[in-house]
N, C-alpha and C positions, 0 to 999 in steps of 0.2 A: 273244633278246637284241637290244636296240635300241642303235644307235650314232649319235651326233650328230657331224657333221663341221662345224667352224667354221673356214673357210679364209681369210677376209679380215679383217684387223685394221685398226683405226683409232685414232688417239690422241685423238679428240674426246672431251671431257668427262672426261678422266682427271685424277684428283687427283695433285698433285706429292708423292708419298710413297713411301718404299721401306723395306722391312725390311733392316737392315744385318746383316752377319755378326757384328758385335760383340754386338748384342742377342741373336741366336740363341745365342751362346756365353756370355751373361751378363756381358759386359764393359761398361765405361762408355763412353758415346758423348758427343758434344758437347752434346746436348740430351736431355731426357727422352722426347720424342716421336719415334717412327719409324712407318713404314707403307709400304704398297704399293698401287697401283691398276692394273688392267689391263682392257682391253676388246677384244672380238673380235666380228666380225659377218660374215655372208655373205648375199647376196641373189641369187636367180636369177629370170629372167622368160622368157616365151615359152610353150612348151608346158606347162611347170610353173612355177607361181608359188610360191616358197618364200623364207623368210627365217629367220635365226637370229641371236640376239644373246645374248652372255654377258658378264657383268661380275663383277669380284672386287675387294673392298676389304679390306685388313688394316691394323689400327692397333695400336701398342704404346706403352705408357707405363711408364717405369722410375723408381721413387722409393725410395731406400734398399733394404731387402730385398724390397720389393714389385714385382712385374711384372704389368701388366695387358695382356691381348691381346683384340682384337675382330676378327672377320671376318664379312663379308657376301658371299654369292655368289648369283647368279641366272642362269638360262638360260631363254630364251623362244624357241620355234620354232614355225613354222606352214608348212603346205603346202596350196596351193589353198584357202586360207581356213579350214582346219581346224588347230587346235592339235595339235602333235605332241610338245611338251615345254613344261612350265611348272613350274619348280622354284626354290625360294628356300631358302637356308640361312643361319641366323644363329647365331653362337657367341661367348660371352664367357667368358674364363678369367682367374682371379686366382691368382697364385703367390706364396708367401712362402718366401724362401730360408732354409734352416736352416744349410747350409754352402755352400762353393763349388760343390758338386755336388748336394746333396740339397735338396729343397724339398717343401712341401705345396701342393696345388692344389684349387681349386673351379671347376667349369665348368657353365655353363648353355647348353643347345643346343636349337634348334628348327628343324624342317624342314617345308616344305609342298611336296608333289610330286603334281601332279594325276594323274600316270600311274603312281604306285607302289601304288595301292590304299588309301592312307592319306590322309585329309584333312590330318592333321598328326601329327607325333611330337615331343614335347618331353621333355627330360630334364635332371636336375640330378645332379651327382656330385661327390665329393670324395675325396682320397686322397693318395698319396705319389708323388713323381716324382724321377728321378735323371738327371743328365747323365752318361751312360755313357762318352762320348768327347768330348773337347774338344781342338781343335788350331787352328793358323792356317789349316788347310785347310777346317775345318768342324766339325760337332758331331752328336751323336746323343743324343736324349732319349727316355726311356720313362716312362710313367705307368700306375698301376693304382689302382682304388678302387671302392667301392660307390656305388649311386645309385638313383634312382627315375625311371621313365618313364611318361608319360601319352600315349596315342595314341588316335586315332579313325579307324576305317575309313570308306571311302566309303559303306558301307551304314548308317552311324550307330552302329556298335558301339564302345563306349569301353572301353579297357583301361588298367589301372594295375598295374604290377608292379615288383618290385625288379630291378635290373640290375647287372652288373659292367662297368665301363668300363676298357678297356685301349687304350693308344695309343702310337705310336712316331713320332718325327720325326727324319729324317736329312737332312742337307744336306752337300754336298761341293763345294768349289771346284776344278773340273778344271784351270782355267787362269785367267789374269787376265781372260779374256773369257767364260768358260763356267762354269755352275754346275748341279749335279744335286741334286734333292731327292726324297725319298720319304716320304710321310706316310700312316699307317694308323690308323684309329680303329675299335674294335669295341665295340658296346653289346650285351651278351649278356643276354637275359631269357628267361623261361619261354615267353611268347607269341610272341616274335620276336627275332631277332638282326640288328642293323644292322651292316653292314661297309662302310666307306668307304676306298678306296685312291686316292691321288693321286700320280702320278709326273710329274715335270716336269724339263725341260731348258731353261735360259735362256742366251741369248747376247747380249752387249753389242753394240749398234750404234754408240752414241756414249757420252759420259759420262752422258747423261741418259736415253737410250732403250735398250730391250732387246727382243728377240723371245723369246717363251716358247712352247714346245710342251708340252702337258700331256695326260695320259691319266687319266681318272677312272672308277673303277668303283664303282657303288652297288648293294649287294645286301641284300635282305631275305629271311630264311629262310622266313617265313610270310606269304603274301599271299593276297588273295581269289582265287577261281577265275577264270581267264581273264586274270590279270595276270602278266606276266613277273617273275621274281624278281630279275633282274639288268639294270641299265641301264649303258651305257658312253658316255662323252663324250670326244671328241677335239677339242682346241682349239689354235689357233695365234693367240696374242694379242700385241699390242703393249703394252709396259709403259713407263710414264713414271716415271723415278726422280728423287728429290730427296734430297740429303744434308743 
């Protein structure tokens, strides 16, 4: 198991966007656009030269019964001139509301992880989602549906197979200054099952700034020989918020 520690955060180059609780709960906001951006970095010099940078961007757009969400995440890490982490994830999801709680979704997802044993894994899926719990404190959504995944291993072997996508998104406002979130995505297929779990705790510093602690687990059930099945990433990021 490999763990990445990102201990120093900086607001440089952060976009002024934040996901609001209203969008998470399907409520109307002042404008159609929402989003969030965060950045974290750590650098050490001396006997060991190492650096780690991670960034995340999320965007949301609400128009009538349609909700569009996009997220982009990357982590780059090196030690003594050797890369130790190089991962990028992109995901786009479109939802159509059937009722206040029920909706249909379509999602396109792609990942590149130099140290996962796969050059890339891309998937498309569609299905049914439901807002299981909605309150002033937070929300809990769950989705399920079939899809197709195309993946290529580092040795050039290409795989195409049907998958089942199951996901859950939970967020809870602990207080006026703190919020907890737990997101899990499972892409289950015959050749490999991808599991992503992201646990986060954010605390407001000012009206526009927040500090976020996150723990991410990436797991592949089937990887080439000599490759770890599970990677974990611990990050402490500074988030710049805009309403």
